VOFI-899233 format. One record per residue: residue number from 1; residue in one letter; chain; x negated, y, z of N, C-alpha, C in turn. Coordinates in pm, 1 decimal, decimal comma, padded with zeros to 6 digits. Example, Ala and Ser with C-alpha at 12.3 -4.5 7.8 and 13.67 -1.06 7.14 Angstrom:
// VOFI-899233
+-----+------+-------+----------+----------+----------+----------+----------+----------+----------+----------+----------+
:  nr : rest : kette :      npx :      npy :      npz :     capx :     capy :     capz :      cpx :      cpy :      cpz :
+-----+------+-------+----------+----------+----------+----------+----------+----------+----------+----------+----------+
:   1 :    a :     A : -01319,0 : -00569,0 :  00780,0 : -01230,0 : -00450,0 :  00780,0 : -01320,0 : -00330,0 :  00780,0 :
:   2 :    s :     A : -01285,0 : -00225,0 :  00708,0 : -01367,0 : -00106,0 :  00714,0 : -01290,0 :  00003,0 :  00787,0 :
+-----+------+-------+----------+----------+----------+----------+----------+----------+----------+----------+----------+
// end
This chain:
// VOFI-899233
+-----+------+-------+----------+----------+----------+----------+----------+----------+----------+----------+----------+
:  nr : rest : kette :      npx :      npy :      npz :     capx :     capy :     capz :      cpx :      cpy :      cpz :
+-----+------+-------+----------+----------+----------+----------+----------+----------+----------+----------+----------+
:   1 :    m :     A : -20167,7 : -09429,5 :  05796,9 : -20079,2 : -09528,4 :  05826,7 : -19979,5 : -09464,0 :  05886,0 :
:   2 :    p :     A : -19833,8 : -09492,5 :  05837,5 : -19708,9 : -09413,8 :  05847,9 : -19646,7 : -09482,1 :  05971,3 :
:   3 :    r :     A : -19649,8 : -09414,3 :  06082,4 : -19583,5 : -09431,6 :  06210,1 : -19410,2 : -09546,5 :  06203,5 :
:   4 :    k :     A : -19448,4 : -09612,0 :  06243,4 : -19289,5 : -09720,9 :  06245,2 : -19198,7 : -09596,6 :  06298,5 :
:   5 :    e :     A : -19078,7 : -09651,1 :  06278,2 : -18956,9 : -09579,2 :  06377,7 : -18904,4 : -09555,8 :  06481,7 :
:   6 :    e :     A : -18921,9 : -09529,5 :  06539,6 : -18874,7 : -09519,0 :  06698,5 : -18783,0 : -09584,3 :  06698,5 :
:   7 :    l :     A : -18739,7 : -09667,8 :  06811,1 : -18630,4 : -09716,4 :  06841,5 : -18489,4 : -09701,1 :  06873,7 :
:   8 :    h :     A : -18536,0 : -09574,2 :  06986,9 : -18469,6 : -09471,1 :  07025,9 : -18482,5 : -09342,7 :  06991,3 :
:   9 :    r :     A : -18386,2 : -09223,9 :  07023,6 : -18456,3 : -09091,9 :  06989,3 : -18448,5 : -09058,9 :  07126,6 :
:  10 :    i :     A : -18557,3 : -08970,8 :  07136,7 : -18604,9 : -08908,8 :  07323,6 : -18613,2 : -08765,6 :  07289,7 :
:  11 :    n :     A : -18666,7 : -08732,4 :  07380,0 : -18647,0 : -08574,5 :  07417,2 : -18608,8 : -08494,8 :  07325,9 :
:  12 :    e :     A : -18651,4 : -08331,4 :  07204,2 : -18603,0 : -08287,5 :  07071,9 : -18537,6 : -08392,5 :  06987,8 :
:  13 :    k :     A : -18604,8 : -08487,7 :  06953,8 : -18526,8 : -08575,5 :  06871,6 : -18373,4 : -08589,4 :  06904,1 :
:  14 :    i :     A : -18288,7 : -08580,4 :  07016,4 : -18104,7 : -08598,7 :  07039,7 : -18125,8 : -08469,4 :  06930,3 :
:  15 :    r :     A : -18027,2 : -08466,1 :  06827,4 : -17969,4 : -08346,6 :  06784,8 : -17873,7 : -08343,6 :  06791,0 :
:  16 :    d :     A : -17727,4 : -08286,7 :  06665,0 : -17613,5 : -08353,6 :  06611,9 : -17548,6 : -08359,4 :  06759,7 :
:  17 :    v :     A : -17576,2 : -08305,6 :  06887,2 : -17420,5 : -08377,2 :  06979,6 : -17466,9 : -08213,5 :  07073,6 :
:  18 :    s :     A : -17384,6 : -08165,1 :  07134,1 : -17368,8 : -08054,6 :  07246,5 : -17418,1 : -08080,7 :  07341,1 :
:  19 :    e :     A : -17293,4 : -08207,6 :  07396,8 : -17320,2 : -08302,3 :  07552,6 : -17359,4 : -08449,4 :  07531,5 :
:  20 :    v :     A : -17447,9 : -08440,3 :  07684,0 : -17500,3 : -08587,0 :  07735,2 : -17434,5 : -08643,2 :  07809,2 :
:  21 :    r :     A : -17440,4 : -08799,7 :  07839,2 : -17424,8 : -08841,6 :  07919,5 : -17526,6 : -08876,2 :  08037,2 :
:  22 :    v :     A : -17524,5 : -08813,6 :  08150,2 : -17802,1 : -08838,6 :  08183,9 : -17632,8 : -08945,7 :  08294,8 :
:  23 :    v :     A : -17850,5 : -09004,4 :  08266,9 : -17781,3 : -09185,1 :  08421,2 : -17937,4 : -09149,6 :  08423,4 :
:  24 :    g :     A : -17960,6 : -09242,6 :  08569,8 : -18120,1 : -09255,4 :  08591,8 : -18127,6 : -09270,8 :  08743,6 :
:  25 :    e :     A : -18220,9 : -09288,4 :  08789,8 : -18269,2 : -09320,8 :  08940,9 : -18306,1 : -09206,3 :  08950,8 :
:  26 :    d :     A : -18228,1 : -09123,6 :  09059,3 : -18313,3 : -09018,3 :  09164,9 : -18322,8 : -08900,9 :  09129,6 :
:  27 :    i :     A : -18202,3 : -08897,0 :  08996,2 : -18131,0 : -08764,4 :  08936,8 : -17992,4 : -08761,1 :  08953,2 :
:  28 :    e :     A : -17917,9 : -08649,0 :  08896,1 : -17827,9 : -08586,4 :  08911,0 : -17714,3 : -08584,0 :  08782,4 :
:  29 :    q :     A : -17605,7 : -08673,9 :  08815,1 : -17541,8 : -08793,3 :  08718,3 : -17404,7 : -08702,8 :  08660,2 :
:  30 :    g :     A : -17428,6 : -08672,2 :  08526,5 : -17265,3 : -08690,6 :  08469,7 : -17292,5 : -08628,9 :  08326,7 :
:  31 :    v :     A : -17251,2 : -08506,7 :  08302,5 : -17174,9 : -08502,9 :  08134,9 : -17292,2 : -08365,5 :  08140,7 :
:  32 :    f :     A : -17342,4 : -08350,2 :  08075,3 : -17454,5 : -08214,8 :  08095,7 : -17462,5 : -08200,1 :  07911,5 :
:  33 :    s :     A : -17487,6 : -08015,5 :  07888,7 : -17540,9 : -07948,8 :  07761,4 : -17671,1 : -08055,6 :  07719,3 :
:  34 :    i :     A : -17753,6 : -08050,1 :  07618,2 : -17836,8 : -08122,5 :  07574,3 : -17939,2 : -08070,2 :  07603,0 :
:  35 :    e :     A : -17913,9 : -07896,4 :  07646,1 : -18065,2 : -07826,0 :  07705,8 : -18053,5 : -07854,3 :  07825,1 :
:  36 :    k :     A : -17972,6 : -07898,2 :  07898,6 : -17997,3 : -07910,5 :  08072,1 : -18022,1 : -08027,9 :  08072,8 :
:  37 :    a :     A : -17975,2 : -08090,0 :  08003,0 : -18024,8 : -08259,9 :  07999,9 : -18159,3 : -08238,7 :  07940,3 :
:  38 :    l :     A : -18263,6 : -08210,8 :  07894,6 : -18389,1 : -08154,3 :  07823,5 : -18416,5 : -08142,4 :  07981,1 :
:  39 :    e :     A : -18410,1 : -08007,5 :  08068,3 : -18453,9 : -07970,7 :  08166,7 : -18460,0 : -08036,5 :  08263,2 :
:  40 :    i :     A : -18312,8 : -08123,0 :  08287,5 : -18335,1 : -08238,6 :  08447,3 : -18437,7 : -08324,7 :  08364,3 :
:  41 :    a :     A : -18481,0 : -08360,4 :  08290,9 : -18560,9 : -08460,2 :  08305,7 : -18727,6 : -08419,9 :  08236,4 :
:  42 :    r :     A : -18727,6 : -08290,9 :  08178,2 : -18851,0 : -08210,5 :  08217,6 : -18923,5 : -08189,1 :  08371,6 :
:  43 :    n :     A : -18818,4 : -08209,1 :  08483,3 : -18833,5 : -08091,3 :  08608,5 : -18891,4 : -08250,5 :  08703,9 :
:  44 :    a :     A : -18826,2 : -08364,4 :  08628,1 : -18842,1 : -08487,4 :  08666,8 : -18946,7 : -08581,3 :  08622,7 :
:  45 :    g :     A : -19014,0 : -08474,3 :  08522,7 : -19192,5 : -08552,3 :  08435,8 : -19135,7 : -08652,8 :  08310,3 :
:  46 :    l :     A : -19037,1 : -08705,1 :  08304,9 : -19013,6 : -08849,5 :  08259,3 : -18902,9 : -08793,9 :  08076,7 :
:  47 :    d :     A : -18884,8 : -08832,9 :  07994,8 : -18828,9 : -08843,0 :  07946,5 : -18724,5 : -08897,2 :  07900,1 :
:  48 :    l :     A : -18619,7 : -08806,4 :  07787,5 : -18481,3 : -08829,0 :  07815,5 : -18471,4 : -08872,4 :  07662,8 :
:  49 :    v :     A : -18363,0 : -09021,7 :  07729,0 : -18415,0 : -09121,9 :  07593,1 : -18292,8 : -09180,9 :  07568,4 :
:  50 :    e :     A : -18192,6 : -09143,5 :  07460,3 : -18114,0 : -09214,8 :  07380,7 : -18086,0 : -09357,5 :  07436,9 :
:  51 :    i :     A : -17978,1 : -09398,1 :  07455,0 : -17990,8 : -09534,2 :  07473,5 : -17828,8 : -09599,8 :  07449,6 :
:  52 :    v :     A : -17735,4 : -09532,1 :  07431,7 : -17592,4 : -09525,8 :  07373,0 : -17573,5 : -09488,1 :  07267,1 :
:  53 :    p :     A : -17559,1 : -09455,7 :  07153,5 : -17644,4 : -09345,5 :  07099,0 : -17395,5 : -09337,8 :  07019,7 :
:  54 :    n :     A : -17343,4 : -09435,3 :  07011,0 : -17237,0 : -09422,8 :  06963,7 : -17126,8 : -09355,4 :  07076,5 :
:  55 :    a :     A : -17135,3 : -09364,6 :  07227,9 : -17068,4 : -09358,6 :  07270,7 : -16991,0 : -09241,7 :  07213,0 :
:  56 :    v :     A : -16874,6 : -09169,2 :  07343,1 : -16848,6 : -09031,6 :  07306,7 : -16855,4 : -08974,9 :  07437,8 :
:  57 :    p :     A : -16931,2 : -08876,5 :  07524,6 : -17080,9 : -08801,2 :  07476,7 : -17125,0 : -08986,1 :  07464,9 :
:  58 :    p :     A : -17265,2 : -08949,5 :  07407,6 : -17377,3 : -09029,5 :  07371,3 : -17473,7 : -09037,9 :  07553,5 :
:  59 :    v :     A : -17497,2 : -09166,8 :  07569,3 : -17579,3 : -09167,0 :  07661,1 : -17723,6 : -09188,9 :  07652,5 :
:  60 :    c :     A : -17721,4 : -09071,1 :  07821,4 : -17909,2 : -09047,6 :  07758,6 : -17930,4 : -09132,0 :  07891,4 :
:  61 :    r :     A : -18078,8 : -09179,0 :  07922,7 : -18104,5 : -09191,3 :  08025,8 : -18265,6 : -09092,8 :  08108,5 :
:  62 :    v :     A : -18243,9 : -09061,7 :  08194,0 : -18354,4 : -09055,6 :  08225,6 : -18513,8 : -09150,1 :  08255,1 :
:  63 :    v :     A : -18572,5 : -09118,4 :  08253,1 : -18714,4 : -09271,3 :  08238,6 : -18863,2 : -09251,5 :  08170,3 :
:  64 :    d :     A : -18941,2 : -09272,0 :  08214,4 : -19068,2 : -09235,2 :  08113,9 : -19047,6 : -09409,8 :  08034,3 :
:  65 :    y :     A : -19039,2 : -09324,6 :  07898,7 : -19033,3 : -09438,3 :  07742,4 : -19087,6 : -09548,8 :  07723,3 :
:  66 :    k :     A : -19248,4 : -09537,6 :  07800,5 : -19324,3 : -09607,2 :  07773,6 : -19240,8 : -09714,2 :  07831,6 :
:  67 :    k :     A : -19274,8 : -09690,0 :  07984,0 : -19216,3 : -09806,9 :  08067,9 : -19051,3 : -09871,6 :  08064,3 :
:  68 :    f :     A : -18990,5 : -09733,0 :  08020,8 : -18879,9 : -09840,5 :  07929,2 : -18897,0 : -09908,5 :  07839,1 :
:  69 :    l :     A : -18989,9 : -09962,0 :  07717,2 : -18990,7 : -09994,6 :  07583,3 : -19009,2 : -10153,4 :  07682,4 :
:  70 :    y :     A : -19165,4 : -10139,3 :  07752,5 : -19243,1 : -10214,0 :  07796,2 : -19093,3 : -10324,1 :  07843,8 :
:  71 :    e :     A : -19044,2 : -10247,3 :  07960,6 : -18946,9 : -10382,3 :  08047,9 : -18831,3 : -10412,8 :  07955,4 :
:  72 :    q :     A : -18716,0 : -10349,4 :  07832,6 : -18695,1 : -10402,4 :  07720,4 : -18782,7 : -10504,2 :  07664,1 :
:  73 :    k :     A : -18908,9 : -10473,7 :  07682,7 : -18953,7 : -10664,8 :  07543,5 : -18974,4 : -10749,7 :  07654,6 :
:  74 :    k :     A : -19054,4 : -10704,2 :  07781,4 : -18983,2 : -10811,2 :  07919,8 : -18858,8 : -10927,1 :  07907,2 :
:  75 :    k :     A : -18763,1 : -10810,4 :  07923,9 : -18658,7 : -10863,3 :  07908,9 : -18606,8 : -11005,9 :  07787,6 :
:  76 :    q :     A : -18674,4 : -10871,0 :  07650,0 : -18594,1 : -11018,6 :  07522,5 : -18738,1 : -11085,4 :  07508,7 :
:  77 :    k :     A : -18845,0 : -11125,1 :  07631,3 : -18933,0 : -11242,1 :  07582,2 : -18870,6 : -11334,8 :  07722,4 :
:  78 :    e :     A : -18782,3 : -11291,7 :  07837,0 : -18715,1 : -11371,6 :  07918,4 : -18630,4 : -11466,3 :  07867,9 :
:  79 :    i :     A : -18469,6 : -11390,8 :  07792,7 : -18433,6 : -11424,8 :  07702,5 : -18471,2 : -11540,5 :  07647,0 :
:  80 :    k :     A : -18569,6 : -11539,2 :  07564,6 : -18607,6 : -11604,5 :  07438,7 : -18658,6 : -11731,7 :  07530,8 :
:  81 :    a :     A : -18704,4 : -11732,8 :  07622,9 : -18786,9 : -11816,7 :  07705,8 : -18697,5 : -11915,8 :  07731,3 :
:  82 :    k :     A : -18559,3 : -11835,6 :  07832,1 : -18464,8 : -11886,2 :  07849,4 : -18351,5 : -12008,4 :  07741,1 :
:  83 :    a :     A : -18361,3 : -11928,7 :  07642,9 : -18292,2 : -12027,2 :  07512,2 : -18357,4 : -12153,1 :  07475,3 :
:  84 :    q :     A : -18268,7 : -12263,4 :  07514,8 : -18242,9 : -12372,2 :  07464,7 : -18296,7 : -12410,5 :  07326,7 :
:  85 :    k :     A : -18385,6 : -12444,9 :  07279,9 : -18386,0 : -12508,4 :  07162,6 : -18396,8 : -12676,5 :  07116,6 :
:  86 :    v :     A : -18322,7 : -12657,6 :  07060,1 : -18233,4 : -12808,3 :  06979,6 : -18328,4 : -12899,1 :  06915,7 :
:  87 :    v :     A : -18358,8 : -13020,5 :  06980,1 : -18399,7 : -13091,1 :  06893,8 : -18327,2 : -13201,6 :  06825,2 :
:  88 :    v :     A : -18390,5 : -13238,9 :  06717,5 : -18307,4 : -13341,6 :  06629,6 : -18350,2 : -13431,7 :  06563,9 :
:  89 :    k :     A : -18326,1 : -13503,0 :  06624,2 : -18432,1 : -13686,3 :  06635,9 : -18332,2 : -13714,3 :  06466,3 :
:  90 :    e :     A : -18367,9 : -13766,7 :  06410,2 : -18344,6 : -13839,0 :  06253,1 : -18379,8 : -14027,7 :  06307,6 :
:  91 :    i :     A : -18242,1 : -14127,8 :  06258,9 : -18278,8 : -14246,2 :  06302,4 : -18206,2 : -14332,7 :  06157,5 :
:  92 :    r :     A : -18321,9 : -14394,5 :  06110,7 : -18272,9 : -14446,9 :  05958,9 : -18244,7 : -14582,3 :  05958,3 :
:  93 :    f :     A : -18105,3 : -14561,6 :  05882,5 : -18081,1 : -14738,8 :  05894,3 : -18064,8 : -14794,2 :  05751,1 :
:  94 :    g :     A : -17991,5 : -14871,7 :  05674,8 : -17968,1 : -14947,2 :  05588,0 : -17894,4 : -14988,0 :  05631,8 :
:  95 :    p :     A : -17827,4 : -15038,8 :  05432,3 : -17677,8 : -15099,6 :  05457,7 : -17622,9 : -15279,0 :  05502,8 :
:  96 :    h :     A : -17789,1 : -15306,4 :  05497,9 : -17774,3 : -15432,3 :  05597,2 : -17855,1 : -15467,2 :  05720,0 :
:  97 :    t :     A : -17856,6 : -15351,5 :  05778,8 : -17956,5 : -15369,8 :  05936,6 : -17892,9 : -15491,6 :  06012,6 :
:  98 :    d :     A : -17980,7 : -15569,9 :  06047,1 : -17933,9 : -15707,5 :  06189,6 : -17869,5 : -15611,6 :  06280,2 :
:  99 :    d :     A : -17860,5 : -15750,4 :  06340,0 : -17793,6 : -15713,0 :  06455,1 : -17979,6 : -15642,7 :  06615,7 :
: 100 :    h :     A : -18102,6 : -15763,0 :  06545,8 : -18221,2 : -15679,7 :  06652,0 : -18275,0 : -15541,5 :  06660,5 :
: 101 :    d :     A : -18241,1 : -15489,2 :  06442,3 : -18301,3 : -15365,8 :  06465,4 : -18203,6 : -15279,0 :  06464,1 :
: 102 :    f :     A : -18096,2 : -15280,3 :  06500,6 : -17992,3 : -15263,6 :  06500,4 : -18030,8 : -15193,7 :  06688,4 :
: 103 :    n :     A : -17967,9 : -15287,9 :  06776,2 : -18013,4 : -15244,1 :  06872,2 : -18130,4 : -15227,6 :  06938,3 :
: 104 :    f :     A : -18258,7 : -15227,4 :  06856,8 : -18373,7 : -15158,8 :  06861,6 : -18387,3 : -14951,4 :  06826,6 :
: 105 :    k :     A : -18304,6 : -14936,8 :  06742,0 : -18328,3 : -14762,6 :  06674,9 : -18182,9 : -14778,2 :  06779,8 :
: 106 :    k :     A : -18029,3 : -14817,8 :  06823,7 : -17952,7 : -14808,3 :  06930,2 : -18033,9 : -14790,4 :  07072,5 :
: 107 :    n :     A : -18155,3 : -14865,5 :  07111,0 : -18255,4 : -14768,0 :  07221,4 : -18305,4 : -14679,8 :  07248,7 :
: 108 :    h :     A : -18323,2 : -14630,9 :  07093,4 : -18437,8 : -14517,4 :  07085,6 : -18383,5 : -14410,1 :  07107,5 :
: 109 :    a :     A : -18279,2 : -14440,7 :  07026,6 : -18175,2 : -14337,4 :  07040,4 : -18106,4 : -14288,8 :  07178,7 :
: 110 :    q :     A : -18097,8 : -14388,8 :  07256,1 : -18028,2 : -14364,3 :  07369,8 : -18091,2 : -14291,9 :  07438,6 :
: 111 :    k :     A : -18303,6 : -14318,4 :  07480,7 : -18391,7 : -14191,2 :  07478,1 : -18384,0 : -14082,0 :  07462,8 :
: 112 :    f :     A : -18346,8 : -14081,5 :  07293,8 : -18370,5 : -13915,5 :  07212,3 : -18251,2 : -13836,3 :  07288,9 :
: 113 :    l :     A : -18087,5 : -13891,0 :  07311,6 : -18023,2 : -13889,5 :  07410,8 : -18032,1 : -13788,1 :  07568,5 :
: 114 :    e :     A : -18124,6 : -13906,8 :  07603,6 : -18075,6 : -13923,0 :  07738,3 : -18249,5 : -13787,6 :  07783,0 :
: 115 :    s :     A : -18303,9 : -13800,3 :  07691,0 : -18393,5 : -13652,4 :  07733,1 : -18370,2 : -13543,8 :  07674,8 :
: 116 :    g :     A : -18223,4 : -13530,7 :  07579,8 : -18161,3 : -13408,6 :  07565,8 : -18172,0 : -13374,9 :  07402,1 :
: 117 :    a :     A : -18209,3 : -13433,0 :  07355,8 : -18175,6 : -13371,6 :  07209,0 : -18062,5 : -13450,4 :  07114,8 :
: 118 :    k :     A : -18077,5 : -13345,4 :  07022,1 : -17934,4 : -13451,0 :  06939,5 : -17976,7 : -13605,3 :  06811,2 :
: 119 :    v :     A : -17899,6 : -13646,9 :  06788,3 : -17919,0 : -13831,5 :  06721,3 : -17891,5 : -13750,7 :  06598,9 :
: 120 :    k :     A : -17954,3 : -13754,5 :  06480,1 : -17869,7 : -13812,4 :  06309,7 : -17873,0 : -13926,6 :  06287,2 :
: 121 :    a :     A : -17799,1 : -14027,1 :  06296,8 : -17867,9 : -14164,6 :  06261,2 : -17759,5 : -14080,7 :  06111,0 :
: 122 :    y :     A : -17860,6 : -14234,1 :  05992,8 : -17787,4 : -14206,5 :  05861,6 : -17869,0 : -14323,1 :  05786,3 :
: 123 :    v :     A : -17738,9 : -14382,5 :  05668,8 : -17722,7 : -14521,1 :  05706,5 : -17857,5 : -14439,2 :  05480,4 :
: 124 :    f :     A : -17862,5 : -14488,1 :  05447,0 : -17977,3 : -14505,0 :  05347,8 : -17935,5 : -14576,9 :  05176,7 :
: 125 :    f :     A : -17807,6 : -14574,8 :  05102,8 : -17827,2 : -14628,8 :  04991,8 : -17933,9 : -14598,2 :  04831,8 :
: 126 :    r :     A : -17974,3 : -14750,2 :  04877,9 : -18136,9 : -14772,1 :  04712,5 : -18028,8 : -14798,1 :  04600,3 :
: 127 :    g :     A : -18048,9 : -14738,8 :  04507,8 : -18044,2 : -14846,6 :  04399,4 : -17818,6 : -14847,0 :  04382,7 :
: 128 :    r :     A : -17824,6 : -15031,1 :  04406,0 : -17675,6 : -15064,5 :  04336,4 : -17617,2 : -15084,4 :  04499,2 :
: 129 :    t :     A : -17740,0 : -15037,1 :  04599,8 : -17641,2 : -15095,9 :  04719,8 : -17564,3 : -14975,0 :  04778,3 :
: 130 :    i :     A : -17556,1 : -14872,8 :  04692,5 : -17407,5 : -14789,1 :  04731,9 : -17234,4 : -14868,7 :  04735,2 :
: 131 :    v :     A : -17287,5 : -14922,4 :  04639,9 : -17165,6 : -15010,5 :  04625,8 : -17033,0 : -15072,6 :  04831,2 :
: 132 :    f :     A : -17157,8 : -15090,0 :  04915,4 : -17125,7 : -15129,5 :  05085,8 : -17121,1 : -14959,0 :  05108,1 :
: 133 :    k :     A : -17022,0 : -14836,1 :  05057,9 : -17021,9 : -14767,9 :  05168,7 : -16957,8 : -14842,0 :  05326,8 :
: 134 :    e :     A : -16845,5 : -14902,5 :  05304,7 : -16813,3 : -14940,0 :  05406,1 : -16880,2 : -15011,1 :  05507,3 :
: 135 :    q :     A : -16974,0 : -15090,6 :  05447,5 : -17080,4 : -15079,8 :  05582,5 : -17118,4 : -15069,1 :  05613,8 :
: 136 :    g :     A : -17144,8 : -14901,0 :  05589,4 : -17268,8 : -14850,4 :  05618,0 : -17201,0 : -14740,9 :  05745,1 :
: 137 :    e :     A : -17053,4 : -14708,9 :  05652,8 : -16958,7 : -14661,4 :  05757,3 : -16947,7 : -14742,4 :  05937,3 :
: 138 :    i :     A : -16921,7 : -14905,2 :  05863,9 : -16851,1 : -14927,0 :  06003,7 : -17022,6 : -14951,5 :  06077,3 :
: 139 :    l :     A : -17155,6 : -14974,0 :  05999,1 : -17215,2 : -14968,9 :  06119,7 : -17260,1 : -14852,5 :  06172,8 :
: 140 :    l :     A : -17258,8 : -14713,9 :  06155,4 : -17261,9 : -14576,9 :  06205,6 : -17143,4 : -14589,8 :  06309,4 :
: 141 :    l :     A : -17027,7 : -14657,4 :  06314,5 : -16871,7 : -14603,5 :  06398,9 : -16950,1 : -14628,9 :  06511,3 :
: 142 :    r :     A : -17047,1 : -14795,7 :  06476,8 : -17055,0 : -14936,8 :  06621,1 : -17177,2 : -14800,7 :  06650,5 :
: 143 :    f :     A : -17224,4 : -14806,1 :  06598,4 : -17355,6 : -14710,1 :  06642,1 : -17310,5 : -14619,0 :  06759,6 :
: 144 :    a :     A : -17206,6 : -14492,0 :  06684,7 : -17138,7 : -14425,9 :  06756,7 : -17092,0 : -14428,4 :  06895,2 :
: 145 :    q :     A : -16972,2 : -14587,6 :  06914,0 : -16953,3 : -14653,7 :  07004,4 : -17027,6 : -14671,3 :  07111,8 :
: 146 :    e :     A : -17145,2 : -14793,4 :  07099,9 : -17182,8 : -14849,8 :  07172,3 : -17325,1 : -14709,1 :  07262,8 :
: 147 :    l :     A : -17285,9 : -14589,9 :  07212,4 : -17385,0 : -14481,4 :  07272,0 : -17246,9 : -14427,9 :  07330,2 :
: 148 :    e :     A : -17178,6 : -14455,2 :  07313,0 : -17053,4 : -14344,6 :  07362,5 : -17068,9 : -14254,6 :  07527,8 :
: 149 :    e :     A : -17107,6 : -14389,7 :  07669,0 : -17160,1 : -14308,4 :  07733,8 : -17307,2 : -14215,0 :  07775,3 :
: 150 :    f :     A : -17370,7 : -14208,0 :  07634,4 : -17493,9 : -14128,3 :  07649,6 : -17476,5 : -13984,0 :  07596,3 :
: 151 :    g :     A : -17425,8 : -13997,2 :  07455,4 : -17358,3 : -13850,1 :  07386,9 : -17193,9 : -13916,7 :  07285,7 :
: 152 :    k :     A : -17203,5 : -13804,6 :  07247,3 : -17083,9 : -13760,1 :  07161,2 : -17078,9 : -13735,4 :  07033,0 :
: 153 :    v :     A : -16955,7 : -13802,5 :  06977,7 : -17020,9 : -13712,3 :  06782,4 : -16983,9 : -13658,2 :  06750,3 :
: 154 :    e :     A : -17053,0 : -13510,5 :  06774,6 : -17035,9 : -13387,1 :  06675,0 : -16975,4 : -13400,9 :  06571,6 :
: 155 :    q :     A : -17012,5 : -13508,8 :  06454,2 : -16952,2 : -13524,6 :  06305,7 : -16962,8 : -13623,5 :  06268,3 :
: 156 :    l :     A : -16864,6 : -13661,7 :  06201,6 : -16833,0 : -13829,7 :  06165,2 : -16890,5 : -13890,9 :  06050,5 :
: 157 :    p :     A : -16850,7 : -14026,7 :  06031,0 : -16984,6 : -14085,1 :  05898,8 : -16948,5 : -13937,1 :  05778,5 :
: 158 :    q :     A : -17002,1 : -13906,1 :  05683,0 : -17004,5 : -13788,6 :  05577,7 : -17092,2 : -13877,6 :  05500,7 :
: 159 :    l :     A : -17074,3 : -13892,0 :  05371,3 : -17119,1 : -13940,7 :  05269,6 : -17153,4 : -13810,2 :  05238,4 :
: 160 :    d :     A : -17304,6 : -13827,8 :  05179,1 : -17378,4 : -13658,4 :  05113,6 : -17523,4 : -13754,5 :  05072,6 :
: 161 :    g :     A : -17496,1 : -13706,7 :  04865,3 : -17569,5 : -13764,0 :  04780,2 : -17563,4 : -13995,1 :  04816,7 :
: 162 :    k :     A : -17689,0 : -13987,3 :  04858,1 : -17704,5 : -14162,1 :  04885,5 : -17744,7 : -14158,2 :  05071,5 :
: 163 :    r :     A : -17682,6 : -14082,9 :  05103,2 : -17685,8 : -14113,9 :  05298,9 : -17542,1 : -14120,3 :  05307,9 :
: 164 :    m :     A : -17513,7 : -14146,7 :  05411,6 : -17412,0 : -14127,3 :  05501,0 : -17480,7 : -14091,2 :  05676,1 :
: 165 :    s :     A : -17447,0 : -14006,2 :  05751,4 : -17482,2 : -13978,9 :  05788,0 : -17384,2 : -13967,9 :  05951,2 :
: 166 :    i :     A : -17386,4 : -13976,6 :  06087,3 : -17319,6 : -13894,3 :  06151,7 : -17428,7 : -13862,6 :  06273,8 :
: 167 :    m :     A : -17377,4 : -13709,2 :  06300,7 : -17431,1 : -13633,5 :  06450,2 : -17395,2 : -13682,2 :  06619,7 :
: 168 :    l :     A : -17447,5 : -13672,7 :  06692,8 : -17443,9 : -13689,1 :  06792,9 : -17532,8 : -13657,4 :  06946,0 :
: 169 :    t :     A : -17419,4 : -13553,8 :  06956,5 : -17504,2 : -13441,9 :  07101,7 : -17486,0 : -13534,6 :  07205,9 :
: 170 :    p :     A : -17582,3 : -13506,2 :  07301,9 : -17608,8 : -13535,3 :  07419,9 : -17523,6 : -13504,0 :  07540,4 :
: 171 :    k :     A : -17385,0 : -13632,2 :  07607,5 : -17387,3 : -13529,9 :  07717,4 : -17394,8 : -13526,5 :  07757,4 :
: 172 :    k :     A : -17309,7 : -13414,7 :  07877,1 : -17393,3 : -13296,9 :  07970,9 : -17426,6 : -13354,3 :  08125,7 :
: 173 :    k :     A : -17511,6 : -13341,9 :  08222,3 : -17472,0 : -13442,0 :  08302,0 : -17418,1 : -13422,3 :  08403,9 :
: 174 :    a :     A : -17396,8 : -13477,1 :  08465,1 : -17331,5 : -13461,2 :  08638,0 : -17396,0 : -13427,4 :  08696,5 :
: 175 :    k :     A : -17417,0 : -13306,4 :  08794,8 : -17491,9 : -13238,1 :  08937,6 : -17496,2 : -13279,6 :  09034,9 :
+-----+------+-------+----------+----------+----------+----------+----------+----------+----------+----------+----------+
// end
């Protein structure tokens, strides 16, 4: 089973350079020759890890490599957990949607926007109903206007094949 390539160059794998900038906790920091930097790491009982290879001179940290990898994974997980996941809810209309159905769907969209989800509303034109494009556009604009206090229009009505859609994003709540 082949070993996967290391993410960072460590200890003797740091070649092609004569000097490195050494950083780390409880050690002498500065620019040293590669041999002196390796000696500093060995004396501390730790590894010399190249963390910024593109810098001049490259930056190396004196640290326990396994602990360093563990902390990096932990940071990545934290960043991923804090990232917002965008939920898009779709609402479908016909070109001849009545007021009751319109209000029912508008109320659902309002709840979606309040919960932080984006709303994509679209009018689906079946068969010959494509001749009612203007009615579909008016319906979507009215939909956006009635929901303007809960969300803002991200994309104006746009015809794409047999559907005309509009995208609404939730407004930020004042804290």
